[in-house]
N, C-alpha and C positions, 0 to 999 in steps of 0.2 A: 791101657790107657783109661783114665776116667773121661768120660764123655764131657763133662764140663771143662777139663782141661783142653780136650779137641777143639771145642768151640773156641775158646779163648786164643788158642793158637791159630785157629783158621783167621780169626779176626787181625791177628799180628801179621799173619802172611798176606793180608791184603793191604799192608803197609798203613794201616790206621794205628796211631799211636796215643789216641786219647779215646776214652770209653766213658760217656757219661751216665752216671747212674744214681739211683736211690735205693739202697740195700732192703730186703725183705726176706722173710722166711721162705716164702714161695720160690725164690729164685737164689737161694743161699749157697748152693754149689758154684753157680756162675759167679756170683760174688767173689766167692773164695777164690776160685781160680783166677779171675781178672786181677784180684789183690795181690797175687804173689808172681805174676808173669813179668820177667825182667822187661819185655820190650814195650809194655804198655802203661801208661799212666791214668789210672782212674780218677776221675772228678766227680766227688760226692755232691750232688745239687740238693736243693731242699724242696723240690717239688717234681713230681714226674712230667710235668708239662714242661718246665724249666729244661729237664734232662733232654726231652724230644725236641726243643726250640734249639738249644746248645748244639744238639746233633746235626741239625738242619744248617745251622751258620757255619758250622766246621766243615761240612760238605760244600757249601757255598765258596768259602774261601780256599780249600784244598782242590777243589773241583774233582774230587773223589768220593769217599765214602763217609758219612757220618754214622756213629753208633751209639744207640742207647740200651740200657738195661733195666728193666722194671720187673717189681713183683707180680703177682696175681692180683684178680679182682681189681680193687681202686687202683693198684698202680698202673694197671693197663688204660682203665678208663681215664685217668688223669693226663695220660699222655696223648689224647685223642686231638686236642687242637694243634699240637705240633705235627702229629702225623698228617692232619688235614692240610696244613702249611706246606709240608713238604710234596705232598700230593698234587695240591694246585699250582704251585710254583715248579714242579719237576726236578725236584731235589733228591739224588738218591741217598736214602737212608737204609740202615738196617736195624729195626727194633727187635729185641729178644726179650720176651717174657717169661716169667716162673708160670707155672701150672699147678693145680693140686695133682698128688700121684695118680695114676691110672686107675686105681682101685677105687679111688672118691670121685670119678668124675660121674656126672648125672647121665651122661650118654642119650640113651631114647627113653628113659624112665618116664619122661613128662612132668618130673619135677623142675622146680625153678633152680634150686641148688642142692647139692649133696657134699661135696666138699667143702671145708672152712674157706671163706673169701672166694670161692670159684664163681667163675663168669665165664660164658664162652666169648671169648675176647676174638677169636679168629672170625666169627661171624659179624661181630662188630665192626671190624677194621675192613672187611673185604672191599667195601665200596670205595675205600681211600687207600687202598695199597694195591701194588702190581702182582703182589704174591702173598698169600696168610695161609699159615699151616700149624697145625698141632704136631708135633714129632711123637708119634705113638709107639715107633718101632725103631729102637737106638742104632740099628744097622742103618738107618736110613738118613741118619744126621748128616753125612757128608753130601748127600744128594740133594737134600733141602737146602742146605748152606749153599751149595754152588748154584743151585739153581734161582736161589733168592737174589744172590747178588749179582747173577749175569741179569738177571731181569731188571733188577734195579739201576744198573749201568747201561743197559742197552736199550736200542730205539728210544722212545721218550721216556727218559728217566723219571725214577720215582720211588718211594718208599716200599719196603717189603717187612714182612713180620714173621717172625719165628716163635712159636708159643712151645715151651718145652717142660713137661710134667716133672714134679720134684724127683720122681725115682729114676725117671730116664735121665736126668741131670747127673745122677750119682752113679749110674750103671758103668760098668767096665765093657770096653770095646778093644779090638784090634784094628786099627787104622789101616791096615794093608787089606782087610777084608771088606772094608766098606765100598759099597756101591757108588760111583760117581757119577755126576751129570753132564749129558753130552749135549753140546749147545744145539747141535741138528735137530733136537726133539723139538725145538721152538725155531721156526723160520721166519726171520724179518725179511720183507721183501727188498731184495737188492733191485735197484735200478741204475747200476753204474753206466750202463750202456744208453739207457734213456736219458740220462742226466747230460750227458755230454750234448745231446740234440737240444734239450731244453736250455742249456746254458747258452748255447748258439744263438736261439732264439731270443733268449734276453738280451744278448749283447747285440744283435741286430735292432732290436728295440730301442736299447739305450742310444745307438748310433744315430738313429732317425728322431729322437726325442728332442723338442727344445726346450722342456722344463722338467727334466727328470728328478726325483727324489728318492733317497734309500730310506726306509724306516726300519730301524735294526733293533732287535729285541734280544731276550735272555737266550735264545736257542743258540746264539752264537758262543756265549759263555760255556753252555752246556756241553757244547761240541768241542771245546777248547780251542778255537779258531780266533781268537781275539786278534793275534799278530797277523794272521792272513787277512783278517777282516779289514785292518789299516791299510795294508797292501792293496786291498781291493778298492778301498775308498779311493786312494791315490791314484789307481788306473782308471775308474770311472770317472772321477772328478765332478760327482754331483753332490748336491746338498744332502746332508745326512740328519735325519732326526732319529731320536731314540725314544723306546717306551721307557718307563720308569726303572724297569729291571734292566734296562741297557745302558743305563746313564753314565756308566764308566767305561764304555766301550771306546770312546773317543774324549781326549781331554777338551774342556770349553775352549780352550787357546786355539784348537786346531781350525784353520779357515774355513773348512767344509761342515762344521759342527754347529747346528742350528737350534739346538735345545729338544725340548720334549712337546709334543702335541698333545692336545687331550681338552676335558672339560674345565680344568684349571691348568691354565699354561699361559706361555707368552702369546701376545697377538702374532707376533713374527711366526713362530713355528706353525700356527695355525693357517694363517695366510699362505705359507709354503706350501704346507700339505695341501690345502685346498686347491691351488692356483696350478697344480702339477698336471703334466700331461703323460707322464710315465712314473708309475710309483711301483719300487721294488721293496715289498714287505718281506722282510728276512728275520726268521726266527721268533716272529712275535705271532700273539695268538688273537689280537685285536680285540682286547677286553671291552666290554660296554662303556667304562668311563672315558677311555681312549677314543672311542668314535661317537660319544655323545648319544648313545642308544638309538643310533640311527644309521646302520651301515650302508643304505642305500644312498646317504648323501656323501660318503667317503670319498674324496678326491673324485668328485664325479665326472670330471671331463678327463680322468687319466686311464690309461691301460694299465691295469694293476696285474703283478705277480705276486703270487704269494708262495713263499718257500718255508713249509711247516714240516717236521717230522709225524704229526698227527693230522690224518685226512679229515677227523672230524672238527678240527678247528678252522678248516679250510671250508668245509660245507656249511658251518654254522652260519657264515656270513650271507647265505644264498649264492645267487648267481651273479655277484659283482666282480668276482674274480676271473680275469680274462685269461690267465696261464697259471693253473693251480699245479704247483710241483710239491708233492708230499715227499719230502727228503729231508735228510739231516742238513741243517744249515752250514755247518763245516764242509761237508762233501761238495756242496753246491759252490762255496767260496773259493775252495782249493781248484775246482774244476775252471771256475771262471779265471783265476789267475793263471792256470795252465794255457788257456786260451788268449792270453792277453795279447797277442800280437793280431787279433781280429777286432780289438777295440779302436775305432776311428770316429770318434765324437765330432759332431759338429759344432761349429763356433758358437757358445752359449753365453757370451760375455754379458749380454743383456740380462738374461737370467740370473747369472751370479751376482752382478750388480744389484739386480732388484732384491735378491736374499739379503744381502748387506745391509741396503736400506732399510728393510724391515726391521732387520735385528738392531740396526742404530737407533731407528726411530722409535721402536715399541719395547724397551726394557722392561723386564718384570719388575725390578726394583728402580723406583723413582726418586728423585731428589729429595720430595717432601717426606718419603720413609725415614730419611736420615735426619730430617729437621721436626720430626713430630715431638712435640712439647708434651703432648698426653702421656707419655711414656716409651717403653722401648718397643719398637715395631719389629713384629716378626720377621718382616721383609730386611730391615737393617740389620738385624741380628744374624739372620742367615747370610747376607751379603759379606758382613765382616769376617764372621768366622771361617766362611770359605775361603777367604783371602789369608786368612792366618794358619790354616791347617797346611801340612806340607805333604808331598807326595807318599811320605811314609805311611800315612795314618789310613787306618780303616774307619770308616763313617757308617753308622748305621742312624738313618732316620727313623723316627717312630713310624707305627704301622697305620696310624689313624689320624685324622684331625690335621691341625697346622703344622705338627711336627714332620707329618709325611707330606702333604700335598704342597704348601706353601715353602717350607724349607727346601724340599727336593727339587723344586721349579727354580727358586733363587738360587741355590747351590750351584758354584762353578767347579767343576771336576778337573782336578790336576792328574796330569800322568802318573802312573804307579799307585794311585789310590783305588782301594776297592770301597765301593760305596752300594749297599742294597738294604732291602728290607723285604716282609713277606706281602706282596702286593695281592696274593689270592684271598688269604682269609682276612687280612687287614685288621688282625686279632690286637686288642691292647696287652700289655704283658710281655710284649717281643723283646723289649730293649735290652734288659738284663742279662737275661741268659744268652741271648743271641751275641751279646757283646762278649761273654765269656767264651763261647764257642769260637767266635770269630778271633779273639786275641790269641787263644791258644794255637789255632790252626796257623795263624801267620807268626808263630814263632815268639808271641808276645810283642808284637807290633803295637805301637801306640794306637789306642783305640777311642773313638770319641762318640758319644750315643746322644741324640737328641730325641727327647721325649716330651710329652705334655705331663701335666701335673695329675691328671686323671689316670692315664696309661701307666705312668710310674707306680701306682699304687700295686697293680698286678703283678706279680712276682716280684715283689720288692725284698722278700725274703733272700732274694740271691745277691744282696749287697753284702751278706755275711760272706758267702762263697767267694765274692772279689776280694773282701778283707783277707780271708784266709789265704788264699792264693797270692794276694799282693798285685794283682795285675794292673798293668799301666793303662786303666779305663778313666776317661772323665766323663761324667754324666752330666749333661746340661739339660734341665728341666725347665721348660717353658711353661712357667705358671700363669695361667689366664683364669684362675679361680674357679676351676670345674671343667665341664665339657663343653667347649667354645662352640665345635662344630654342631654338636647336638643343639646347643641354644639357639644357633643361627636357624636350624630346620625347624625346631618346634616356635619359634617366632614366626618364621615364614608362613608355616602352615597354620598354626593355630592361634597365635598371638598371644599365648601364655607357656609358661615353663611347668615342667615336671621332671624332678630329679636330676637336673643339669647344674646346679650352683647351690650354695648354702641358702638362698632364699625360696628355694623350691625343693628343699628336703634333703639335698646331698652334701655331705661335708668331707673334707679332706684333712689329713693331719699336716703339721708344720714340715716341710721337706728337710730343713736343715737339722731340727731336733731328732727327727726319726732317722736320719742318715747318720747323725753323730752317735745315736744309740746303737748302731752297728758298728761303730769304731772308724767310720771313714772320715777323711777331712772334709770339709763344707766350705763353700764361699756363697755369696750373694750379689747378685747384680740387680740393683733396684733402680738405676738412673742410667738414661742414654749417654749421659756426659761421659766423655771418655770412654766410651764403649769398647774401641779397641784395645786401649790399655787395661781395662779390666777382664776382656776375654784372654789376653795374652798372659796377663799374672795367672790365671787360671791353669792355663796350658803349660806354663813354665814350672808349675809344682810337681814335686815328684809323687809317684804313686798313685792310687785311685782317689778320686774326688768327686763329690756330688755338688754341682751348682745351681742354685736357685734363681732363676732369670726371670723377673717381673715384667712380663710383656704386657701390652694393651689388651684387656680382656675379651673385648669384643671387636677386633680391628676387622674393618671390611675386606673381605676377601675377594679380590679382583685383579685382573680380569677374569671371568668365569663364563662359561657356556650357560646360560638361563633359560627361562621360558616366558612368553608374552602371552597376554590374555587378549583372544579375539574379542570382536564387537558382539559375538554371541555368548560370550562368557567363557568358552572353552580356552585351555590351554595348550599350547604347541612349543616345544623347544625348539631354538633357533640353531642354525647349522653352526659348524665349528669355527667356521671364520667370521660370524658375528657374534662377538663377545659382549657380555654386560661389563661395564656402562658402555652401552651401544655407541658407538663413533657417530658424529655427524654424518647423514645419508650421503652427502657429497663426498666427504673423506673416505667413507667406506667404499663407495663405487669406485674410487680412484685406486684402491687397493686390490681391485677384483679384476684378474685378467679373464678368468672364466665368468660367464654370464650368472649373476646372483639368483638364488631362489627368489620365486614372487615374494614380494614384502606382505 
């Protein structure tokens, strides 16, 4: 059997049905075998970064494995941003690259390159993969593939990389003679017995708590425990906050769903978090934006439990965690449900009422956003489109700027929707390839991508891939005439702009014209008048479409955690509960059950 055929059959045996690739001479045997396999559909992307990002999105929707194939040299280096995204957001992906034939590899000669387009891609990707290897011995191909996939999906998931020289791809092997990988070679710590005791501790803590809160993150989805999580929420009856990567764990209509806390968030979610006396952090890594760069101020009056597969994520926040549980979130949740008869919470009607009052009093989208005569408010647009999308949709917010922070905070998730972006890298250029991967993974489910006009230019070439495949993807491009979030930062720090819009040296093409050049249908929403009807008309049209939405260029982003200047001129960040625009001090203090920090 040809080795490249074995590789592709192995991929098919993993129940992967789409492979994202950009063909090249250095990987031609893998390309050929992929193209003629009956169980796999190959998807030709137009940039290797796109192939990597599409594979990542595919893995997120299937909750399984995404696969991308790239050629040697620049094929591998072009994929790095997508690999880094999968690494930082813990997404299981298999990346396969071609390499020059073994006789042309530079080895330890000391030269920078010997073979044509040769590059030591394994050394480059080792810091952002769980396993990376060049297959020098054809008889080791089964071992390396099995080990790579095992590591990608076990423990804290992540990407792996298999680099295969050209002559190894073409070699003939006997599958029956190949050495396999044994999982016992790598021991992941088993804490089944310990978890029973730890869950018992947490239940006792919740039973005694007056103001408990659950903070739910991506680890729950990674462990496939979404339905178990919803059962756990109903059992505990505590308010639920989510991270940005956990936003679709509960529909917004759920009585215990209170949004996402963080640096840009609703006041309600931050008040709930900061006034808690018991905080269960479940499958979340507490990134700096969520905790406003000050772990010591996070829910400072609460007993904190942190369940995370990666002990390093628990250790990074210092000694603020009272009960650290380095375990799989799904394992913890299922054990808690198993011990459900021990759950006997005290009466918390006052806390429940207070949380609902905060949610009602401090909405993120205000009436004035819908009445803004200056143009289309990002808040109003996000609010309306969230109401118009159905539970069938996959929604992909942009990775950066208003299409990420404001849109996702304003968006009201419905049951059945899948909503995600790449939080770790925050890279522009995520939108188009991620939409392709997600749409295919979902069986061509209707997909909506929300991007900014700046980010949309990166990987815009994939509009051709969308057209070729005729995927049911609607792109809404929030056109704020450049990089709005960068303008805001530059003006705040320096009082002038550099490369942020046309006046400061950066220009962008006409979205409608360039999308039409790719053969896609286009639309434009330029007025807030009849906004709902305009959005509905776009969603009702068949096939892929790009809609240019002329939003207010420099809309004020609020509320947000900000900094204040002390009398001595130094700057300090306010805690999560004290967001800008600052509330009247009397009103602010009335919202604090926990004593506030010194003013």
